[in-house]
DSSP file (Angstrom, degrees, kcal/mol; ACC not computed):
  #  RESIDUE AA STRUCTURE BP1 BP2  ACC     N-H-->O    O-->H-N    N-H-->O    O-->H-N    TCO  KAPPA ALPHA  PHI   PSI    X-CA   Y-CA   Z-CA
    1    1 A M     >        0   0    0      0, 0.0     4,-2.5     0, 0.0     5,-0.2   0.000 360.0 360.0 360.0 -40.2  131.2  102.9  165.3
    2    2 A E  H  >  +     0   0    0      1,-0.2     4,-2.3     2,-0.2     5,-0.2   0.874 360.0  52.1 -61.5 -36.6  133.1  103.2  162.1
    3    3 A V  H  > S+     0   0    0      2,-0.2     4,-2.4     1,-0.2    -1,-0.2   0.886 109.4  49.2 -67.1 -39.6  131.7   99.8  161.0
    4    4 A V  H  > S+     0   0    0      2,-0.2     4,-2.8     1,-0.2    -2,-0.2   0.918 111.8  48.7 -66.3 -43.8  128.1  100.9  161.8
    5    5 A A  H  X S+     0   0    0     -4,-2.5     4,-2.5     2,-0.2    -2,-0.2   0.917 112.6  48.0 -63.4 -42.8  128.6  104.2  159.8
    6    6 A T  H  X S+     0   0    0     -4,-2.3     4,-2.3     2,-0.2    -2,-0.2   0.912 113.5  47.6 -63.3 -43.3  130.1  102.2  156.9
    7    7 A S  H  X S+     0   0    0     -4,-2.4     4,-2.5     2,-0.2    -2,-0.2   0.908 111.7  50.3 -64.7 -41.8  127.2   99.7  157.0
    8    8 A L  H  X S+     0   0    0     -4,-2.8     4,-2.7     2,-0.2    -2,-0.2   0.913 111.1  48.4 -63.6 -42.7  124.7  102.5  157.2
    9    9 A I  H  X S+     0   0    0     -4,-2.5     4,-2.6     2,-0.2    -1,-0.2   0.900 111.6  50.7 -63.6 -40.4  126.2  104.3  154.2
   10   10 A A  H  X S+     0   0    0     -4,-2.3     4,-2.1     2,-0.2    -2,-0.2   0.908 112.2  46.3 -64.0 -42.7  126.3  101.0  152.2
   11   11 A V  H  X S+     0   0    0     -4,-2.5     4,-2.6     2,-0.2    -2,-0.2   0.927 114.1  47.6 -66.1 -45.0  122.6  100.4  153.0
   12   12 A L  H  X S+     0   0    0     -4,-2.7     4,-2.9     1,-0.2     5,-0.2   0.897 111.7  50.8 -63.5 -40.0  121.6  104.0  152.1
   13   13 A G  H  X S+     0   0    0     -4,-2.6     4,-2.6    -5,-0.2    -1,-0.2   0.901 110.9  48.6 -62.8 -41.1  123.6  103.8  148.9
   14   14 A T  H  X S+     0   0    0     -4,-2.1     4,-2.4     2,-0.2    -2,-0.2   0.920 113.0  47.3 -65.0 -43.7  121.9  100.5  148.0
   15   15 A L  H  X S+     0   0    0     -4,-2.6     4,-2.7     2,-0.2    -2,-0.2   0.923 113.1  48.2 -63.1 -44.4  118.5  102.0  148.7
   16   16 A L  H  X S+     0   0    0     -4,-2.9     4,-2.7     1,-0.2     5,-0.2   0.911 111.9  50.1 -63.2 -41.6  119.3  105.2  146.7
   17   17 A G  H  X S+     0   0    0     -4,-2.6     4,-2.3    -5,-0.2    -1,-0.2   0.907 111.8  48.1 -61.6 -42.5  120.5  103.0  143.8
   18   18 A S  H  X S+     0   0    0     -4,-2.4     4,-2.5     2,-0.2    -2,-0.2   0.912 112.0  49.5 -64.6 -43.1  117.4  100.9  143.9
   19   19 A L  H  X S+     0   0    0     -4,-2.7     4,-2.6     2,-0.2    -2,-0.2   0.929 112.3  47.0 -62.9 -45.9  115.2  104.0  144.0
   20   20 A L  H  X S+     0   0    0     -4,-2.7     4,-2.6     2,-0.2     5,-0.2   0.902 111.8  51.0 -63.5 -40.6  117.0  105.6  141.1
   21   21 A T  H  X S+     0   0    0     -4,-2.3     4,-2.6    -5,-0.2     5,-0.2   0.924 110.9  49.0 -61.0 -45.0  116.8  102.4  139.1
   22   22 A H  H  X S+     0   0    0     -4,-2.5     4,-2.6     2,-0.2    -2,-0.2   0.929 111.6  48.9 -60.0 -46.4  113.1  102.2  139.8
   23   23 A L  H  X S+     0   0    0     -4,-2.6     4,-2.4     1,-0.2    -2,-0.2   0.914 113.4  46.2 -63.1 -43.1  112.6  105.8  138.7
   24   24 A F  H  X S+     0   0    0     -4,-2.6     4,-2.5     2,-0.2    -1,-0.2   0.900 113.2  49.1 -66.8 -40.4  114.5  105.4  135.5
   25   25 A Q  H  X S+     0   0    0     -4,-2.6     4,-2.6    -5,-0.2    -2,-0.2   0.901 111.9  49.3 -65.0 -39.8  112.7  102.1  134.6
   26   26 A R  H  X S+     0   0    0     -4,-2.6     4,-2.6    -5,-0.2    -2,-0.2   0.925 111.6  48.8 -64.7 -44.0  109.4  103.7  135.3
   27   27 A R  H  X S+     0   0    0     -4,-2.4     4,-2.3     1,-0.2    -2,-0.2   0.911 112.8  48.0 -61.5 -42.8  110.3  106.7  133.1
   28   28 A T  H  X S+     0   0    0     -4,-2.5     4,-2.6     2,-0.2    -2,-0.2   0.902 111.5  50.3 -64.9 -41.2  111.4  104.4  130.3
   29   29 A A  H  X S+     0   0    0     -4,-2.6     4,-2.5     2,-0.2    -2,-0.2   0.912 111.4  48.1 -64.3 -42.7  108.3  102.3  130.6
   30   30 A L  H  X S+     0   0    0     -4,-2.6     4,-2.6     2,-0.2    -2,-0.2   0.907 112.3  49.4 -64.2 -41.5  106.1  105.4  130.4
   31   31 A H  H  X S+     0   0    0     -4,-2.3     4,-2.6     2,-0.2    -2,-0.2   0.923 111.9  48.2 -62.5 -44.5  108.0  106.7  127.4
   32   32 A T  H  X S+     0   0    0     -4,-2.6     4,-2.7     2,-0.2    -2,-0.2   0.901 111.5  50.4 -62.9 -41.2  107.7  103.3  125.7
   33   33 A E  H  X S+     0   0    0     -4,-2.5     4,-2.6     2,-0.2    -2,-0.2   0.921 111.6  47.5 -63.6 -44.4  104.0  103.2  126.4
   34   34 A R  H  X S+     0   0    0     -4,-2.6     4,-2.6     2,-0.2    -2,-0.2   0.918 113.2  48.7 -62.7 -43.4  103.5  106.7  125.0
   35   35 A F  H  X S+     0   0    0     -4,-2.6     4,-2.7     2,-0.2     5,-0.2   0.931 112.3  47.9 -62.0 -45.9  105.5  105.8  121.9
   36   36 A T  H  X S+     0   0    0     -4,-2.7     4,-2.3     2,-0.2    -2,-0.2   0.913 112.9  48.2 -62.6 -43.8  103.5  102.6  121.4
   37   37 A R  H  X S+     0   0    0     -4,-2.6     4,-2.3     2,-0.2    -1,-0.2   0.916 113.3  48.2 -62.2 -44.2  100.2  104.4  121.8
   38   38 A G  H  X S+     0   0    0     -4,-2.6     4,-2.4     2,-0.2    -2,-0.2   0.895 111.8  48.9 -64.4 -41.2  101.3  107.1  119.4
   39   39 A E  H  X S+     0   0    0     -4,-2.7     4,-2.6     2,-0.2    -1,-0.2   0.888 110.6  50.9 -67.3 -38.4  102.5  104.6  116.8
   40   40 A R  H  X S+     0   0    0     -4,-2.3     4,-2.5    -5,-0.2    -2,-0.2   0.928 111.3  47.6 -64.7 -43.6   99.2  102.7  117.0
   41   41 A L  H  X S+     0   0    0     -4,-2.3     4,-2.5     2,-0.2    -2,-0.2   0.906 111.2  52.4 -62.1 -41.4   97.2  105.9  116.5
   42   42 A R  H  X S+     0   0    0     -4,-2.4     4,-2.5     2,-0.2    -2,-0.2   0.939 111.2  45.8 -58.9 -48.5   99.4  106.8  113.6
   43   43 A Q  H  X S+     0   0    0     -4,-2.6     4,-2.3     1,-0.2    -2,-0.2   0.895 112.2  51.1 -64.5 -40.2   98.9  103.4  111.9
   44   44 A E  H  X S+     0   0    0     -4,-2.5     4,-3.0     2,-0.2    -1,-0.2   0.890 110.8  49.3 -64.4 -38.4   95.1  103.6  112.6
   45   45 A R  H  X S+     0   0    0     -4,-2.5     4,-3.2     2,-0.2     5,-0.4   0.929 108.9  51.8 -66.1 -44.5   95.0  107.0  111.0
   46   46 A V  H  X S+     0   0    0     -4,-2.5     4,-2.1     1,-0.2     5,-0.2   0.944 115.6  42.4 -55.4 -47.7   96.9  105.9  108.0
   47   47 A E  H  X S+     0   0    0     -4,-2.3     4,-2.6     2,-0.2    -2,-0.2   0.933 117.2  45.7 -65.9 -46.1   94.5  103.0  107.5
   48   48 A A  H  X S+     0   0    0     -4,-3.0     4,-2.4     2,-0.2    54,-0.2   0.929 115.9  44.0 -66.2 -46.0   91.3  105.0  108.2
   49   49 A Y  H  X S+     0   0    0     -4,-3.2     4,-2.4     2,-0.2     5,-0.2   0.909 116.5  47.2 -67.8 -40.5   92.2  108.0  106.1
   50   50 A G  H  X S+     0   0    0     -4,-2.1     4,-2.4    -5,-0.4    -2,-0.2   0.909 112.7  49.1 -65.6 -41.6   93.4  105.8  103.2
   51   51 A T  H  X S+     0   0    0     -4,-2.6     4,-2.6    -5,-0.2    -2,-0.2   0.902 111.4  50.0 -64.0 -41.1   90.3  103.6  103.4
   52   52 A F  H  X S+     0   0    0     -4,-2.4     4,-2.4    46,-0.2    -2,-0.2   0.943 111.8  46.4 -63.7 -48.6   88.1  106.7  103.4
   53   53 A A  H  X S+     0   0    0     -4,-2.4     4,-2.1     1,-0.2    -1,-0.2   0.908 114.9  48.3 -61.2 -40.7   89.7  108.2  100.4
   54   54 A G  H  X S+     0   0    0     -4,-2.4     4,-2.3     2,-0.2    -1,-0.2   0.892 110.1  51.2 -65.5 -39.7   89.6  104.9   98.6
   55   55 A A  H  X S+     0   0    0     -4,-2.6     4,-2.5     1,-0.2    40,-0.2   0.883 109.7  50.7 -65.7 -37.6   85.9  104.4   99.5
   56   56 A L  H  X S+     0   0    0     -4,-2.4     4,-2.7     2,-0.2    -2,-0.2   0.909 109.3  50.7 -65.3 -40.9   85.1  107.9   98.1
   57   57 A A  H  X S+     0   0    0     -4,-2.1     4,-2.1     2,-0.2    -2,-0.2   0.909 112.4  46.8 -62.9 -41.4   86.9  107.0   94.9
   58   58 A N  H  X S+     0   0    0     -4,-2.3     4,-2.3     2,-0.2    -2,-0.2   0.903 112.3  49.7 -66.6 -40.8   84.9  103.8   94.6
   59   59 A Y  H  X S+     0   0    0     -4,-2.5     4,-2.6    32,-0.2    -2,-0.2   0.899 108.6  53.6 -63.7 -40.1   81.7  105.6   95.4
   60   60 A R  H  X S+     0   0    0     -4,-2.7     4,-2.5     2,-0.2    -2,-0.2   0.927 108.8  48.6 -59.2 -45.7   82.6  108.2   92.7
   61   61 A R  H  X S+     0   0    0     -4,-2.1     4,-2.8     1,-0.2    -1,-0.2   0.914 111.1  50.9 -60.3 -42.4   83.1  105.4   90.2
   62   62 A G  H  X S+     0   0    0     -4,-2.3     4,-2.3     2,-0.2    26,-0.2   0.884 109.6  49.7 -63.0 -39.3   79.7  104.0   91.3
   63   63 A Q  H  X S+     0   0    0     -4,-2.6     4,-2.7     2,-0.2    -1,-0.2   0.898 111.6  48.9 -65.6 -40.3   78.0  107.4   90.8
   64   64 A M  H  X S+     0   0    0     -4,-2.5     4,-2.7     2,-0.2     5,-0.3   0.927 110.4  50.8 -65.0 -44.1   79.6  107.7   87.4
   65   65 A D  H  X S+     0   0    0     -4,-2.8     4,-2.2     1,-0.2    -2,-0.2   0.920 112.3  47.4 -57.9 -43.8   78.4  104.2   86.4
   66   66 A Y  H  X S+     0   0    0     -4,-2.3     4,-2.8     2,-0.2     5,-0.2   0.923 111.1  50.4 -65.1 -44.2   74.9  105.1   87.6
   67   67 A W  H  X S+     0   0    0     -4,-2.7     4,-3.3     1,-0.2     5,-0.4   0.941 113.5  44.7 -60.2 -47.5   74.9  108.4   85.7
   68   68 A F  H  X S+     0   0    0     -4,-2.7     6,-1.8     1,-0.2     4,-1.7   0.849 114.0  50.0 -68.3 -32.9   76.0  106.8   82.4
   69   69 A A  H  X S+     0   0    0     -4,-2.2     4,-0.8    -5,-0.3    -1,-0.2   0.921 117.8  40.1 -67.5 -43.1   73.5  103.9   82.9
   70   70 A R  H  < S+     0   0    0     -4,-2.8    -2,-0.2    -5,-0.2    -3,-0.2   0.929 127.1  30.7 -71.6 -46.9   70.7  106.3   83.5
   71   71 A E  H  < S+     0   0    0     -4,-3.3    -3,-0.2    -5,-0.2    -2,-0.2   0.784 135.4  23.1 -87.9 -28.9   71.5  109.0   81.0
   72   72 A R  H  < S-     0   0    0     -4,-1.7    -3,-0.2    -5,-0.4    -2,-0.1   0.409  97.6-118.8-120.1  -1.1   73.2  106.9   78.2
   73   73 A G     <  +     0   0    0     -4,-0.8     2,-1.3    -5,-0.3    -4,-0.3   0.743  52.6 161.4  70.1  22.2   71.8  103.4   78.8
   74   74 A R        +     0   0    0     -6,-1.8     2,-0.4    -9,-0.1    -1,-0.2  -0.638  13.4 149.4 -81.4  95.9   75.3  102.0   79.4
   75   75 A L        -     0   0    0     -2,-1.3     3,-0.1    -3,-0.1     2,-0.1  -0.963  47.8-115.3-126.5 144.1   74.5   98.8   81.2
   76   76 A A    >   -     0   0    0     -2,-0.4     3,-2.4     1,-0.2     2,-0.1  -0.374  57.4 -73.7 -69.0 158.4   76.4   95.5   81.2
   77   77 A E  T 3  S+     0   0    0      1,-0.3    -1,-0.2    -2,-0.1     3,-0.1  -0.340 121.6   8.2 -58.9 127.6   74.6   92.6   79.7
   78   78 A G  T 3  S+     0   0    0      1,-0.3     2,-0.3    -3,-0.1    -1,-0.3   0.413 100.5 126.4  82.7  -1.0   71.8   91.5   82.0
   79   79 A E    <   -     0   0    0     -3,-2.4    -1,-0.3     4,-0.0     2,-0.3  -0.665  46.4-149.9 -92.1 144.4   72.3   94.4   84.4
   80   80 A T     >  -     0   0    0     -2,-0.3     4,-1.9    -3,-0.1     5,-0.2  -0.763  25.1-118.5-109.9 159.5   69.4   96.7   85.3
   81   81 A L  H  > S+     0   0    0     -2,-0.3     4,-2.5     1,-0.2     5,-0.2   0.875 116.1  57.4 -60.4 -37.4   69.4  100.4   86.2
   82   82 A H  H  > S+     0   0    0      1,-0.2     4,-2.5     2,-0.2    -1,-0.2   0.904 105.2  50.0 -60.6 -41.7   68.1   99.4   89.7
   83   83 A E  H  > S+     0   0    0      2,-0.2     4,-2.1     1,-0.2    -1,-0.2   0.892 110.2  49.7 -65.2 -39.3   71.1   97.2   90.3
   84   84 A V  H  X S+     0   0    0     -4,-1.9     4,-2.1     2,-0.2    -1,-0.2   0.915 111.9  48.7 -65.8 -41.6   73.5   99.9   89.3
   85   85 A R  H  X S+     0   0    0     -4,-2.5     4,-2.3     1,-0.2    -2,-0.2   0.911 109.9  51.4 -63.8 -42.6   71.8  102.3   91.6
   86   86 A R  H  X S+     0   0    0     -4,-2.5     4,-2.4     1,-0.2    -1,-0.2   0.875 108.4  52.3 -62.7 -37.1   71.8   99.8   94.5
   87   87 A E  H  X S+     0   0    0     -4,-2.1     4,-2.5     2,-0.2    -1,-0.2   0.918 108.7  49.7 -65.4 -42.1   75.6   99.3   93.9
   88   88 A A  H  X S+     0   0    0     -4,-2.1     4,-1.9   -26,-0.2    -2,-0.2   0.898 111.6  49.6 -62.0 -39.5   76.1  103.1   94.1
   89   89 A Q  H  X S+     0   0    0     -4,-2.3     4,-2.2     2,-0.2    -2,-0.2   0.889 109.8  50.6 -66.3 -38.9   74.1  103.2   97.3
   90   90 A R  H  X S+     0   0    0     -4,-2.4     4,-2.0     1,-0.2    -2,-0.2   0.911 110.3  49.8 -64.0 -42.2   76.2  100.3   98.8
   91   91 A L  H  X S+     0   0    0     -4,-2.5     4,-2.1     1,-0.2   -32,-0.2   0.856 109.2  52.5 -65.8 -34.7   79.4  102.2   97.9
   92   92 A R  H  X S+     0   0    0     -4,-1.9     4,-2.7     2,-0.2    -1,-0.2   0.916 107.8  51.0 -66.4 -42.3   78.0  105.3   99.6
   93   93 A A  H  X S+     0   0    0     -4,-2.2     4,-2.3     1,-0.2    -2,-0.2   0.893 109.9  50.3 -62.3 -38.8   77.3  103.4  102.7
   94   94 A T  H  X S+     0   0    0     -4,-2.0     4,-2.2     2,-0.2    -1,-0.2   0.903 110.6  49.4 -64.2 -41.3   80.8  102.0  102.7
   95   95 A A  H  X S+     0   0    0     -4,-2.1     4,-2.4   -40,-0.2    -2,-0.2   0.899 110.1  51.1 -64.8 -40.5   82.1  105.6  102.3
   96   96 A L  H  X S+     0   0    0     -4,-2.7     4,-2.6     2,-0.2    -2,-0.2   0.928 109.3  50.1 -61.8 -45.0   80.0  106.8  105.2
   97   97 A E  H  X S+     0   0    0     -4,-2.3     4,-1.9     1,-0.2    -1,-0.2   0.918 112.4  47.1 -59.8 -43.8   81.3  104.0  107.4
   98   98 A A  H  X S+     0   0    0     -4,-2.2     4,-2.3     1,-0.2   -46,-0.2   0.867 110.4  53.6 -66.1 -35.9   84.9  104.9  106.5
   99   99 A M  H  X S+     0   0    0     -4,-2.4     4,-2.7     2,-0.2    -2,-0.2   0.922 107.2  50.5 -64.5 -43.8   84.1  108.6  107.1
  100  100 A F  H  X S+     0   0    0     -4,-2.6     4,-1.6     1,-0.2    -1,-0.2   0.902 110.9  49.2 -62.2 -40.5   82.8  107.9  110.6
  101  101 A R  H  X S+     0   0    0     -4,-1.9     4,-0.9     2,-0.2    -1,-0.2   0.925 111.9  48.3 -64.3 -44.5   85.9  105.9  111.4
  102  102 A A  H >X S+     0   0    0     -4,-2.3     3,-0.7   -54,-0.2     4,-0.7   0.903 109.3  53.5 -62.9 -40.5   88.2  108.6  110.2
  103  103 A E  H >< S+     0   0    0     -4,-2.7     3,-0.5     1,-0.2    -1,-0.2   0.841 104.3  55.6 -64.8 -32.0   86.3  111.2  112.1
  104  104 A M  H 3< S+     0   0    0     -4,-1.6    -1,-0.2     1,-0.2    -2,-0.2   0.755 110.5  46.5 -70.1 -22.3   86.7  109.3  115.3
  105  105 A L  H << S+     0   0    0     -4,-0.9    -1,-0.2    -3,-0.7    -2,-0.2   0.497  99.9  77.0-100.2  -4.4   90.5  109.3  114.8
  106  106 A T    <<  -     0   0    0     -4,-0.7    46,-0.0    -3,-0.5     6,-0.0  -0.868  54.1-161.8-112.2 141.9   91.1  112.9  114.0
  107  107 A P        +     0   0    0      0, 0.0    -1,-0.1     0, 0.0    -4,-0.1   0.385  67.3 100.5 -90.6   4.0   91.1  115.9  116.3
  108  108 A S     >  -     0   0    0      1,-0.2     4,-2.0     2,-0.0     5,-0.1  -0.805  50.2-170.7-103.5 112.1   90.6  118.3  113.4
  109  109 A P  H  > S+     0   0    0      0, 0.0     4,-2.4     0, 0.0    -1,-0.2   0.841  93.3  59.0 -61.3 -31.7   87.2  119.8  112.6
  110  110 A A  H  > S+     0   0    0      2,-0.2     4,-2.1     1,-0.2     5,-0.1   0.890 105.8  47.0 -65.4 -38.7   88.7  121.1  109.3
  111  111 A L  H  > S+     0   0    0      2,-0.2     4,-2.1     1,-0.2    -1,-0.2   0.899 110.7  52.0 -70.0 -39.5   89.6  117.5  108.3
  112  112 A D  H  X S+     0   0    0     -4,-2.0     4,-2.2     1,-0.2    -2,-0.2   0.926 110.8  48.7 -58.2 -44.2   86.1  116.3  109.2
  113  113 A A  H  X S+     0   0    0     -4,-2.4     4,-2.7     1,-0.2    -2,-0.2   0.888 108.0  53.6 -64.4 -39.9   84.7  119.1  107.0
  114  114 A A  H  X S+     0   0    0     -4,-2.1     4,-2.1     2,-0.2    -1,-0.2   0.897 109.9  48.8 -62.3 -39.3   87.0  118.2  104.1
  115  115 A G  H  X S+     0   0    0     -4,-2.1     4,-2.2     2,-0.2    -2,-0.2   0.918 112.8  46.2 -65.4 -44.0   85.7  114.6  104.3
  116  116 A R  H  X S+     0   0    0     -4,-2.2     4,-2.4     2,-0.2    -2,-0.2   0.875 111.5  52.5 -67.9 -36.6   82.1  115.6  104.4
  117  117 A D  H  X S+     0   0    0     -4,-2.7     4,-2.4     2,-0.2    -1,-0.2   0.908 109.1  50.1 -63.2 -41.4   82.7  118.1  101.5
  118  118 A A  H  X S+     0   0    0     -4,-2.1     4,-2.1    26,-0.2    -2,-0.2   0.913 110.1  50.0 -64.0 -42.3   84.2  115.3   99.4
  119  119 A L  H  X S+     0   0    0     -4,-2.2     4,-2.4     1,-0.2    -2,-0.2   0.929 111.8  47.9 -62.2 -44.7   81.3  113.0  100.1
  120  120 A R  H  X S+     0   0    0     -4,-2.4     4,-1.8     1,-0.2    -1,-0.2   0.877 108.6  54.9 -63.9 -36.8   78.8  115.8   99.1
  121  121 A A  H  < S+     0   0    0     -4,-2.4     4,-0.5     1,-0.2    20,-0.3   0.909 110.5  45.1 -63.2 -41.0   80.8  116.5   95.9
  122  122 A V  H >< S+     0   0    0     -4,-2.1     3,-1.3     1,-0.2     4,-0.5   0.891 108.3  58.2 -69.0 -38.4   80.5  112.8   95.0
  123  123 A D  H >< S+     0   0    0     -4,-2.4     3,-0.8     1,-0.2     4,-0.4   0.875  98.8  60.7 -55.8 -38.0   76.8  112.8   95.9
  124  124 A R  G >< S+     0   0    0     -4,-1.8     3,-0.9     1,-0.2     4,-0.4   0.675  84.3  79.4 -68.6 -17.1   76.3  115.6   93.3
  125  125 A I  G X  S+     0   0    0     -3,-1.3     3,-1.5    -4,-0.5    -1,-0.2   0.927  90.9  50.7 -56.8 -46.3   77.4  113.5   90.4
  126  126 A S  G <  S+     0   0    0     -3,-0.8    -1,-0.2    -4,-0.5    -2,-0.2   0.682 102.2  61.8 -70.8 -15.5   74.2  111.7   90.1
  127  127 A S  G <  S+     0   0    0     -3,-0.9    -1,-0.3    -4,-0.4     2,-0.2   0.525  74.2 115.0 -88.1  -3.4   72.1  114.9   90.0
  128  128 A A    <   -     0   0    0     -3,-1.5     3,-0.1    -4,-0.4     6,-0.0  -0.472  52.2-160.5 -65.5 131.5   73.8  116.2   86.8
  129  129 A S        +     0   0    0     -2,-0.2     2,-0.3     1,-0.1    -1,-0.1   0.682  66.9   4.5 -91.2 -17.9   71.1  116.3   84.1
  130  130 A D  S >> S-     0   0    0      1,-0.0     4,-2.1     0, 0.0     3,-0.7  -0.925  85.9 -85.9-153.9 178.6   73.5  116.4   81.2
  131  131 A Q  H 3> S+     0   0    0     -2,-0.3     4,-2.2     1,-0.2    -1,-0.0   0.839 121.7  59.2 -61.0 -35.4   77.1  116.1   80.1
  132  132 A D  H 34 S+     0   0    0      1,-0.2    -1,-0.2     2,-0.2    -4,-0.0   0.835 112.3  39.2 -65.5 -32.2   77.7  119.9   80.7
  133  133 A E  H <> S+     0   0    0     -3,-0.7     4,-1.3     2,-0.1    -1,-0.2   0.770 112.2  58.7 -83.7 -28.5   76.7  119.5   84.3
  134  134 A L  H  X S+     0   0    0     -4,-2.1     4,-2.7     1,-0.2     5,-0.2   0.915  96.6  60.4 -67.9 -43.1   78.4  116.2   84.7
  135  135 A Q  H  X S+     0   0    0     -4,-2.2     4,-2.3     1,-0.2     5,-0.2   0.916 107.6  42.1 -58.0 -49.4   81.9  117.5   83.8
  136  136 A P  H  > S+     0   0    0      0, 0.0     4,-3.0     0, 0.0    -1,-0.2   0.871 113.6  54.1 -66.4 -32.1   82.2  120.0   86.6
  137  137 A A  H  X S+     0   0    0     -4,-1.3     4,-2.2     2,-0.2    -2,-0.2   0.899 109.3  48.6 -65.5 -38.9   80.7  117.6   89.1
  138  138 A R  H  X S+     0   0    0     -4,-2.7     4,-2.3     2,-0.2    -1,-0.2   0.943 114.5  44.9 -63.0 -48.2   83.4  115.0   88.1
  139  139 A E  H  X S+     0   0    0     -4,-2.3     4,-2.8    -5,-0.2     5,-0.2   0.916 112.7  51.0 -63.6 -44.4   86.2  117.6   88.5
  140  140 A D  H  X S+     0   0    0     -4,-3.0     4,-2.4     1,-0.2    -1,-0.2   0.914 112.0  46.9 -60.5 -43.1   84.8  118.9   91.8
  141  141 A S  H  X S+     0   0    0     -4,-2.2     4,-2.1   -20,-0.3    -1,-0.2   0.910 112.8  48.7 -68.1 -40.8   84.6  115.4   93.3
  142  142 A R  H  X S+     0   0    0     -4,-2.3     4,-2.3     1,-0.2    -2,-0.2   0.937 113.4  47.4 -62.6 -45.7   88.1  114.4   92.1
  143  143 A T  H  X S+     0   0    0     -4,-2.8     4,-2.6     1,-0.2    -2,-0.2   0.897 110.7  52.0 -62.2 -41.4   89.5  117.7   93.5
  144  144 A A  H  X S+     0   0    0     -4,-2.4     4,-2.2    -5,-0.2   -26,-0.2   0.886 110.0  48.5 -64.7 -39.1   87.7  117.2   96.8
  145  145 A I  H  X S+     0   0    0     -4,-2.1     4,-2.3     2,-0.2    -2,-0.2   0.928 112.9  47.4 -67.3 -44.3   89.0  113.6   97.2
  146  146 A Y  H  X S+     0   0    0     -4,-2.3     4,-2.4     1,-0.2    -2,-0.2   0.896 111.3  51.8 -63.0 -39.6   92.6  114.8   96.4
  147  147 A H  H  X S+     0   0    0     -4,-2.6     4,-2.8     2,-0.2     5,-0.2   0.916 108.9  50.9 -62.5 -42.8   92.2  117.7   98.9
  148  148 A L  H  X S+     0   0    0     -4,-2.2     4,-2.5     2,-0.2    -2,-0.2   0.925 109.9  49.4 -60.4 -45.2   91.0  115.2  101.6
  149  149 A A  H  X S+     0   0    0     -4,-2.3     4,-1.6     1,-0.2    -1,-0.2   0.921 113.5  46.1 -62.1 -43.3   94.0  113.0  101.0
  150  150 A A  H  X S+     0   0    0     -4,-2.4     4,-0.8     1,-0.2    -2,-0.2   0.907 113.5  48.6 -66.0 -41.6   96.4  116.0  101.2
  151  151 A A  H >< S+     0   0    0     -4,-2.8     3,-0.5     1,-0.2     4,-0.3   0.868 108.4  55.1 -66.3 -35.9   94.7  117.3  104.3
  152  152 A S  H >< S+     0   0    0     -4,-2.5     3,-2.1     1,-0.2    -1,-0.2   0.884  97.0  64.5 -63.5 -38.8   94.8  113.9  106.0
  153  153 A R  H >< S+     0   0    0     -4,-1.6     3,-1.6     1,-0.3     6,-0.3   0.843  94.0  60.6 -55.6 -35.7   98.6  113.6  105.5
  154  154 A R  T << S+     0   0    0     -4,-0.8    -1,-0.3    -3,-0.5    -2,-0.2   0.666 101.4  54.7 -68.3 -14.8   99.1  116.6  107.8
  155  155 A H  T <  S+     0   0    0     -3,-2.1    -1,-0.3    -4,-0.3    -2,-0.2   0.222  90.0  84.4-104.1  14.0   97.5  114.6  110.6
  156  156 A I  S X  S-     0   0    0     -3,-1.6     3,-1.9     3,-0.1    -1,-0.1  -0.933  80.8-130.3-117.7 107.5   99.8  111.6  110.4
  157  157 A P  T 3  S+     0   0    0      0, 0.0     3,-0.1     0, 0.0    -2,-0.1  -0.250  91.1  28.0 -56.3 138.2  103.0  112.1  112.3
  158  158 A G  T 3  S+     0   0    0      1,-0.3     2,-0.4  -116,-0.0  -116,-0.0   0.277  97.4 103.4  94.6 -11.2  106.1  111.2  110.3
  159  159 A L    <   -     0   0    0     -3,-1.9    -1,-0.3    -6,-0.3     2,-0.3  -0.821  57.8-149.2-102.9 145.7  104.5  112.1  106.9
  160  160 A T        -     0   0    0     -2,-0.4     5,-0.1    -3,-0.1    -6,-0.0  -0.813  19.0-116.5-111.8 154.9  105.4  115.3  105.1
  161  161 A D    >   -     0   0    0     -2,-0.3     3,-2.5     1,-0.1     4,-0.2  -0.805  20.1-144.3 -87.1 117.3  103.3  117.4  102.8
  162  162 A P  G >  S+     0   0    0      0, 0.0     3,-0.9     0, 0.0    -1,-0.1   0.779  99.2  59.7 -55.7 -26.9  105.0  117.3   99.4
  163  163 A G  G 3  S+     0   0    0      1,-0.2    -2,-0.0     2,-0.1    -3,-0.0   0.656 107.6  45.5 -74.5 -15.3  103.9  120.9   98.9
  164  164 A N  G <         0   0    0     -3,-2.5    -1,-0.2     1,-0.1    -3,-0.1   0.168 360.0 360.0-114.6  17.9  105.8  122.1  102.0
  165  165 A T    <         0   0    0     -3,-0.9    -1,-0.1    -4,-0.2    -2,-0.1   0.461 360.0 360.0 -96.5 360.0  109.1  120.3  101.5
């Protein structure tokens, strides 16, 4: 009888050990999966937000080029006003594409709004009728892009906001 009890305890101990090992391995696997998913989302956000801010900066430059070509006749040799305008439109389409990608990766309506505000601020550059209207449009667009970059930082785990350190 003693041998049966000892054998039964040994079998139960082995089963319990196997069960605990399984539970710990499963917990570790789930933790690793969550970490990997979170890190991938973090990296995608860094890329998307950075690409969007960069696309806005390029679009801003394109809008400025168009404004100066239209209002001051500043064109490169052989370049037409139509070509400069088409380039600004191409840069806007690139910014829109980057904005849509960033919006898909953020849970924040406030960040989406900051991105759309920045795009509208850059859009307004070309509607300036003279230098006096251009200067505030330039400043507003630059400020909106910087605001977007700062707001984006708060949605990327592991990054700190320099203003709050």
